[in-house]
C-alpha positions as CSV (number, residue, x, y, z in Angstrom):
1,M,0.0,0.0,0.0
2,E,1.3,3.3,-1.1
3,F,1.0,6.4,1.4
4,G,2.0,9.9,0.3
5,I,0.9,13.6,0.4
6,G,-0.2,13.1,-3.3
7,S,-2.9,10.7,-2.4
8,I,-4.9,13.0,-0.1
9,G,-8.1,14.1,-1.4
10,R,-8.4,11.6,-4.2
11,G,-11.9,11.4,-5.9
12,G,-12.7,14.9,-5.9
13,R,-13.5,15.0,-2.2
14,K,-12.4,17.9,-0.2
15,L,-10.9,17.1,3.3
16,R,-11.7,19.6,6.0
17,G,-8.7,21.8,7.2
18,Q,-8.5,19.6,10.6
19,T,-8.3,16.3,8.8
20,R,-5.9,17.6,6.2
21,R,-3.5,19.0,8.9
22,A,-3.7,15.6,10.8
23,A,-2.9,13.7,7.4
24,L,0.0,15.9,6.8
25,T,1.3,15.5,10.4
26,L,1.1,11.7,9.8
27,C,3.0,11.8,6.7
28,V,5.9,14.0,8.0
29,S,6.0,11.6,11.1
30,A,6.3,8.6,8.9
31,F,9.3,10.4,7.0
32,V,11.0,11.2,10.3
33,A,10.8,7.7,11.4
34,L,12.1,6.4,8.2
35,A,15.1,8.9,8.5
36,A,15.8,8.0,11.9
37,A,15.7,4.4,11.1
38,S,18.2,5.0,8.4
39,T,20.6,6.9,10.6
40,V,20.3,4.1,13.2
41,F,21.3,1.6,10.6
42,T,24.0,3.8,9.3
43,I,25.4,4.1,12.9
44,A,25.2,0.4,13.5
45,A,26.9,-0.4,10.2
46,E,29.7,2.0,10.9
47,A,30.1,0.3,14.2
48,A,30.3,-3.0,12.8
49,A,32.7,-2.0,10.1
50,Q,35.0,-0.4,12.8
51,S,34.8,-3.7,14.8
52,S,35.6,-5.9,11.8
53,S,38.6,-3.7,10.8
54,S,40.1,-3.5,14.4
55,G,42.5,-6.4,13.6
56,G,41.4,-8.8,16.3
57,P,42.0,-9.0,19.9
58,A,43.9,-6.1,21.7
59,L,46.3,-8.5,23.1
60,K,48.6,-8.9,20.2
61,R,51.3,-11.6,21.3
62,I,53.1,-13.0,24.2
63,K,56.0,-10.6,24.8
64,V,57.6,-11.5,28.2
65,V,57.0,-14.6,30.7
66,T,58.3,-13.7,34.2
67,V,59.4,-16.2,36.8
68,A,60.1,-15.1,40.3
69,S,62.6,-17.3,42.0
70,S,64.6,-17.0,45.2
71,D,68.0,-17.8,43.4
72,V,68.0,-15.8,40.1
73,T,71.6,-16.9,39.4
74,A,70.7,-20.8,39.6
75,A,67.7,-19.9,37.4
76,T,69.8,-18.2,34.9
77,K,72.3,-21.0,34.5
78,A,69.3,-23.5,34.0
79,Y,67.7,-21.6,31.1
80,A,71.2,-21.2,29.6
81,D,72.4,-24.5,29.8
82,G,69.2,-26.5,29.6
83,L,67.2,-24.4,27.0
84,G,70.0,-22.7,25.2
85,F,68.6,-19.2,26.0
86,S,71.1,-16.2,26.1
87,V,71.2,-13.4,28.4
88,R,69.9,-10.1,26.9
89,D,69.9,-7.9,30.0
90,E,70.4,-7.9,33.5
91,G,70.2,-5.3,36.5
92,R,68.0,-4.5,39.3
93,V,64.2,-3.5,39.6
94,S,63.8,0.1,39.4
95,Q,61.4,1.9,41.7
96,A,59.5,2.8,38.7
97,L,59.2,-0.9,37.4
98,A,58.1,-1.9,40.9
99,A,55.4,0.7,40.9
100,V,54.0,-0.6,37.8
101,W,53.6,-4.0,39.2
102,G,52.2,-2.6,42.4
103,E,54.9,-4.5,44.3
104,P,57.0,-1.9,46.2
105,K,59.4,-4.3,47.7
106,M,60.8,-5.5,44.3
107,T,62.6,-2.3,44.3
108,G,66.2,-3.1,44.0
109,R,65.7,-7.0,43.3
110,P,68.3,-8.6,40.7
111,Y,66.7,-9.6,37.4
112,V,68.0,-11.3,34.3
113,V,66.2,-11.2,30.8
114,L,66.9,-14.0,28.3
115,S,65.8,-15.2,24.9
116,N,66.7,-17.7,22.3
117,D,68.6,-16.7,19.1
118,V,65.6,-17.1,16.9
119,D,63.0,-15.0,18.6
120,Q,65.2,-12.7,20.3
121,D,62.3,-10.1,21.2
122,V,60.4,-12.7,23.1
123,F,61.7,-12.9,26.5
124,I,61.9,-15.1,29.7
125,R,62.4,-12.7,32.7
126,L,63.8,-14.0,35.9
127,V,63.3,-11.9,39.1
128,E,64.5,-12.6,42.5
129,I,62.1,-12.8,45.5
130,D,62.4,-14.1,49.0
131,P,61.4,-17.8,49.5
132,V,57.9,-18.6,49.9
133,P,57.6,-21.5,52.3
134,G,54.8,-24.3,51.4
135,Y,54.3,-23.0,47.8
136,K,53.2,-26.0,45.7
137,P,53.1,-25.3,42.0
138,M,49.8,-26.1,39.9
139,T,47.7,-25.9,43.3
140,T,46.7,-21.9,43.1
141,Y,45.0,-19.7,41.1
142,G,46.9,-17.4,38.7
143,W,49.6,-18.1,35.9
144,N,50.5,-21.8,36.5
145,S,52.6,-22.6,33.6
146,F,54.3,-21.4,30.4
147,E,54.3,-23.6,27.1
148,F,57.2,-23.6,24.8
149,V,57.3,-24.9,21.2
150,I,60.1,-27.4,20.6
151,D,61.6,-29.0,17.5
152,D,62.4,-32.3,18.9
153,Y,60.6,-33.9,22.1
154,R,63.5,-36.6,22.5
155,A,66.3,-34.1,22.2
156,A,64.5,-31.6,24.4
157,Q,63.8,-34.3,27.0
158,S,67.5,-35.1,27.0
159,A,68.6,-31.6,27.4
160,L,66.2,-31.0,30.2
161,E,67.4,-34.1,32.0
162,K,71.0,-33.1,31.9
163,S,70.1,-29.6,33.5
164,T,68.6,-28.7,36.8
165,F,65.0,-28.8,35.4
166,K,62.9,-31.8,36.7
167,V,60.7,-33.6,34.1
168,I,57.6,-34.3,35.8
169,G,55.5,-35.4,33.0
170,G,55.6,-37.0,29.4
171,P,56.7,-37.3,26.7
172,N,53.1,-38.0,25.7
173,P,50.9,-37.6,22.6
174,L,48.0,-35.4,22.9
175,K,44.8,-37.6,22.8
176,S,43.1,-35.0,20.7
177,N,46.1,-34.8,18.2
178,P,48.7,-37.7,18.6
179,N,51.0,-35.7,16.2
180,I,51.5,-33.3,19.2
181,V,53.8,-34.7,21.9
182,T,54.2,-32.9,25.0
183,L,56.3,-33.1,28.4
184,Q,56.3,-30.9,31.3
185,A,59.2,-29.7,33.7
186,R,59.6,-27.9,37.0
187,G,62.3,-25.4,37.5
188,A,64.3,-24.4,40.6
189,G,61.9,-21.3,41.1
190,D,58.9,-23.9,41.3
191,E,57.9,-22.7,37.9
192,I,56.1,-25.1,35.5
193,L,57.0,-25.1,31.8
194,Y,55.3,-27.2,29.1
195,F,56.9,-28.1,26.0
196,A,55.1,-29.1,22.7
197,D,56.5,-30.8,19.6
198,E,54.3,-30.9,16.5
199,T,56.0,-33.9,15.0
200,T,54.7,-33.7,11.4
201,G,55.3,-30.0,10.9
202,E,51.8,-29.6,9.6
203,A,49.9,-27.8,12.4
204,G,49.8,-24.6,10.5
205,A,49.4,-21.1,12.2
206,R,48.5,-22.8,15.6
207,F,52.1,-23.7,16.0
208,P,55.0,-21.3,15.5
209,T,58.0,-22.6,13.9
210,P,60.7,-23.4,16.6
211,G,63.6,-22.6,14.4
212,T,65.8,-24.1,17.4
213,L,65.5,-27.0,19.8
214,F,63.5,-24.7,22.2
215,G,61.6,-22.2,20.5
216,R,59.5,-19.3,22.2
217,P,56.7,-19.4,24.6
218,F,53.3,-19.6,22.6
219,I,50.8,-20.6,25.2
220,V,50.4,-19.2,28.8
221,I,48.2,-21.3,31.0
222,L,46.0,-19.6,33.6
223,A,44.0,-21.2,36.5
224,G,40.8,-19.9,38.0
225,A,37.8,-21.0,40.0
226,D,35.3,-20.1,37.5
227,I,36.5,-20.7,33.9
228,V,33.4,-19.1,32.4
229,A,34.0,-15.9,34.3
230,V,37.7,-15.8,33.4
231,R,37.0,-16.5,29.8
232,D,34.3,-13.8,29.6
233,W,36.4,-11.2,31.4
234,Y,39.2,-11.6,28.7
235,A,36.5,-11.5,25.9
236,D,34.9,-8.4,27.1
237,K,38.3,-6.4,28.1
238,F,40.4,-7.6,25.1
239,G,38.0,-8.8,22.4
240,T,39.1,-12.4,22.5
241,E,36.7,-15.3,21.5
242,K,34.5,-16.8,24.0
243,S,36.0,-20.2,23.1
244,S,34.4,-23.5,23.9
245,I,35.0,-25.4,27.1
246,R,36.0,-29.0,27.3
247,E,37.1,-31.6,29.7
248,S,40.8,-32.5,29.7
249,G,42.2,-35.4,31.2
250,G,46.0,-34.3,31.6
251,A,47.6,-36.0,34.4
252,V,50.0,-33.3,35.7
253,V,47.7,-30.8,37.2
254,P,45.2,-33.3,38.7
255,Q,48.0,-35.1,40.3
256,A,49.3,-31.7,41.9
257,L,45.7,-31.2,43.0
258,G,45.5,-34.6,44.6
259,L,42.8,-35.8,42.5
260,P,42.4,-39.7,41.6
261,P,44.0,-40.9,38.4
262,G,41.8,-40.4,35.4
263,S,40.3,-37.3,36.8
264,S,39.6,-34.4,34.3
265,L,39.1,-30.6,34.4
266,P,37.5,-28.0,32.1
267,I,39.9,-26.0,29.9
268,S,39.4,-23.4,27.3
269,I,42.0,-22.0,24.7
270,F,41.7,-18.8,22.7
271,N,43.9,-17.0,20.4
272,L,45.5,-13.7,20.6
273,R,45.8,-11.5,17.5
274,E,49.1,-12.8,16.2
275,S,49.1,-16.5,15.0
276,G,50.9,-18.9,17.3
277,N,50.0,-17.0,20.5
278,R,47.3,-18.3,22.8
279,I,45.9,-18.4,26.4
280,Q,44.8,-21.6,28.0
281,L,42.5,-21.4,30.8
282,D,42.2,-24.3,33.4
283,G,39.2,-24.4,35.6
284,Y,40.2,-25.5,39.1
285,T,36.7,-26.9,39.9
286,K,38.0,-29.8,42.0
287,G,40.5,-30.7,44.7
288,S,41.5,-27.6,47.1
289,P,43.1,-24.9,45.1
290,S,43.8,-21.7,46.9
291,E,45.0,-18.2,46.4
292,R,48.8,-18.1,45.8
293,P,50.9,-17.1,48.9
294,R,53.6,-14.6,48.3
295,A,56.0,-12.4,50.4
296,P,54.4,-9.1,51.2
297,G,55.0,-6.4,48.4
298,Q,56.6,-8.9,46.0
299,L,55.8,-10.8,43.0
300,P,54.1,-14.4,43.4
301,P,56.6,-17.3,43.3
302,G,57.0,-19.4,40.1
303,N,55.0,-18.3,37.0
304,A,54.6,-15.0,38.2
305,M,53.5,-12.7,35.3
306,V,52.8,-12.4,31.6
307,S,53.4,-9.5,29.5
308,F,51.3,-9.0,26.2
309,S,52.1,-6.5,23.4
310,V,49.3,-3.9,22.5
311,D,48.9,-1.1,20.1
312,S,48.0,1.4,22.7
313,L,47.4,1.5,26.3
314,K,44.8,4.3,26.0
315,V,42.3,2.2,24.3
316,L,42.2,-0.6,27.0
317,D,39.3,-0.4,29.3
318,I,40.8,-1.6,32.3
319,D,42.0,-0.2,35.7
320,F,45.8,-0.1,35.9
321,V,47.8,-0.7,39.1
322,S,49.6,2.7,38.5
323,P,49.6,5.1,35.5
324,P,51.7,3.9,32.5
325,V,55.3,5.0,32.2
326,A,58.0,4.7,29.6
327,L,60.9,2.4,30.7
328,P,64.3,2.3,29.1
329,D,65.4,-1.2,29.9
330,I,64.9,-4.6,27.8
331,P,62.0,-5.7,27.4
332,Y,60.6,-2.2,27.1
333,A,63.3,-0.2,25.2
334,G,61.5,3.0,25.8
335,A,57.9,1.8,25.3
336,K,55.1,2.6,27.7
337,V,54.1,-0.2,30.0
338,A,51.5,-0.7,32.4
339,A,50.0,-3.5,34.6
340,A,46.6,-4.9,36.0
341,R,45.2,-7.7,38.0
342,G,43.0,-10.1,36.3
343,P,39.9,-12.0,37.6
344,A,42.0,-15.0,39.0
345,G,44.4,-12.7,40.6
346,E,46.9,-12.9,38.0
347,L,49.2,-10.0,37.3
348,I,49.1,-9.0,33.5
349,E,51.7,-6.6,32.1
350,F,50.9,-4.5,28.8
351,I,53.6,-3.2,26.8
352,E,52.9,-0.7,23.7
353,E,54.5,-2.0,20.6
354,S,54.0,-0.3,17.4
355,A,53.3,-2.3,14.1
356,P,56.6,-3.0,12.0
């Protein structure tokens, strides 16, 4: 049915003034409504276009994994001798960096930054803390392990066994993909490291190319009491996907939690913007997990923190521990950095990194 001003008064009938004014008002209202709807549609389309062109999640890649240990010298030797990593920088934590973390008693603590010779700008940072009596890895919330891609699991196992690392699991093929063989090790700082070898070389973008026996960290594992809430928090804050949740029957974590053999726990894995960078969430829904103990004013022991590169700190909708600051040392090299606490109590560091 057509409706327009030209249809008023057809058939030679004269409308009274009041009726004509009402009809005109109705016509104008209809056009205004159509214009408003068009405007709303245009705004929505622009928003969708901006979202689709944003390039994906705000978290681009894993830049640094930080291990807090009571003996940085011994830890440095382990990563150099066992994994073949080289020292890129060493010094003492500045007051400005301790403020970024919100841990004032870290000021003056020794640190060492290492990387392999292939991915020289992806770092392991070792920072000294006081011993934390009673801490047991993989039984608390927060960052619980860092996973490295490797080139040959047999050679990697041999290298680890000749070092001060203790192999605590594997090598075992994944049930979901037998071409991927994993093993796990514990360091002197009570950090847990996972290692994964894609034995066919056909995994594609999910697996970075190692380029050396021990490649870079490509997955960081976060434990929380409510896996759905943690997953959704990362999705809401950084635009990561709300990935599916499934049960995993890996043996290392259930064993640490004192669960019976064959126990499973929920996990969820989602991608960061750059390929070969992922976060795995472990749901600690069984056993007796707890908050991680720590010395007051210091980083938590073991797997202490993860640093992600971002385009800009200004666009992050998150409460920083302290205002962003530019720092000169490696791994920052003059870039601005800030940190925040996540939903599982984890410390997250954000480093501005311009596109190459």
